[in-house]
N, C-alpha and C positions, 0 to 999 in steps of 0.2 A: 332265848328262842325268838326267831323271826315271827312277826305277826302279819296277818293279812288285814289291810286297813282300807278305809274309804277316806277320801279327802275331797274338799271342794277346790276346784281350779277355775279361775276366771280370767278371761281376756278382757282387760279394762278398755274404756273408750279409746285411749290412745293406740292400743294394739289393734282394735277393730278398725279404726280409721286408717291405720297404716297398712292394712291387709296382711297382718301377721297371724291370723287365726290358724290357718293350716300348718304353718311352720311351727307354732307353739305345740299344737297337738301331735304333730309328727314326732317331735322330740320325746314327748311322753310315751307314745306308742313304741317308738324305736327302743326305748329303754325297757320295754316289757310291761308297762302299766296298761290298764284296760279302762276304756271309757264306757261307763254303764248308764250315763244319762247326760244329755247335752241340749241346750237351747239358747237362742238369742232373745234377749229381752231389753227393753228400754226401762231401766229401773225407776220405780216411783221413789219419791223422797223417803217414804216410810220403809220400803225395801232396803234402800241404801243405808238408812239409819239403823235398821234392824241387823244389817250385815255386820256392822261394827259394834263392839261392846259399849255398854252404857257405863258411865262413871260409877253409878250405884252398884252395878253387878260385877264390875271387873276393874277396880282401881289399878290393878297390876298392869293392865294393858296400857293405861295412860302413862304410868311410870316408865314402861318399856319404850313407848313412843318418844318420850323426853330423853331417855338414855341413848337411844339410837341417834337422835338428832344431835345431842351433845357430842357423842363419839365421832359422828361425821364431821363436825366442826374441828374437834381436837386432832383428828388424823391429818388435817390440813394445816395444823398449827394456828388455828383460829380460836378466839374466845367465844363461847356460847352466850349470846346476848339476851337470852329469854328466861323468864320464870318457868320452871318445869311444867306446872299444871296449866298455866295460861297457854303455853306452847302446845301441849297435848290437846287441849280443848279446841284450839284453832285448827290443828291438824285434822281432828275428827270432823269438824265443820267443813273444811276444805275437801276432805275425802268424800263425805256424803254428797256435797254439791257436785263434785266431779263425777262420781259414780252415776248420779241421776242426770248427767248432762248429755248422755248419748247411749247407744246400744252397747251391751256387753254380751259375751258368750260365757255361760256358766256350765260347768260339767262336774259330774261325780266321777272320780278316777279311783280305781282300785288296784291293789297289788300288794306284794310283800313290802312292808315299810313304806307305803305309798306317800305318807305325809312327808317324811324326810326326803324321799326320792324326788317328789314334785318340787320341794323347796330347793334341793340341790340343783335340779335342772333349771329352776327359775333364776337362781343366783342371789347375791346379797340384795337386801331391800333397796339400798341406795345404788343405783346403776353405776355411778362413778367409782364404787368400790367393788363391783361385781366382776368376777373373773371372765376373761374371754372364753367362749365356749358355752356360757350360760345364756339364757334368753335375755336377761337384763344386760349382761356384759356385752352381748353382740348387737343389741338393738337400741340402747339408750346410753346417754352420757350424763343424765341429769344428776344433780347433787342436792342435798338438803339446803345448802346455802342459796343456790339459785332458786329453788322452789320457795324458800322463805322470803327472799327478796321480791319475788313475783306474787307472793301471798296465794300460793296454790300448793296442792300436794305434789309429791314426786310423780313424774310421768315414767312409771316403771313397768309398763306393758301388762303385767299379770299379777294375780293374787293367788297364793296357795296357803291353805290352812296351816296354822303353826302347831297344832296339837290335836289329839283325839277329841278332846272336849270342844275345841273351836270348830273342828270339822263337823261334828254332830250338830252343833248349833247352826253353823252356816248352811249346811245342806238343807236343813229344815226351812230356812228363809226362802230358798229358791226352788225346792223340789218336794213333792209328796213321795211317800215310799212307793206308790204305784208307778211313778215315772222312772224309777230306777230298775233297769232291766238286768236280769240274770242270764248270762250266756257264757259259753266257753270259747276262747280264742283258740285257733288251731295250734298256736305255738305254746300254749300253756303246758301241755304234756311234756314238751321238750324242756322248757325253762323251769317248771315247778313240779316235776314228777315227785310224788310222795308228800308234797306240801299239804298240811292239814289246814283247811280254811275254817 
């Protein structure tokens, strides 16, 4: 059964600085997703740190970061030159520093399978592997190798929550429940007639 979901969608500092805010949200709305909260903020270090999992609470996130980095190298026929946990800790530090470096636009996006849809529209985490037609595939060519050589996170334009659990946690970092608006888009009756929310 299809489920109505909420997800957090963020235009990162590189996307904001490049003027891609409207383009990114246009793609979500054109697919039928609904924006129910949105704001521009310059994150504090604490907000940026809270946005990403802590090692204590989610060791699996750190393992996944290392796995993605390793796979990015291997797809290019390169040897992954890092210890997994050292690499993952460095990535989190770079992500936090980067997120706090400039304004971001955060939004709550809703719709059927909103989490998977927002991630599909965003494209693969590593822009160099993202398909043309996705946000990352169309607007960035960054790779794990280049980011690591420059000791920075990927410049991959956007963030989209990866699971219901992550979406719930991330939304609470950026929004109160009162900031999330309930409304009906005019196309909802056409696209989602009979859908139970």
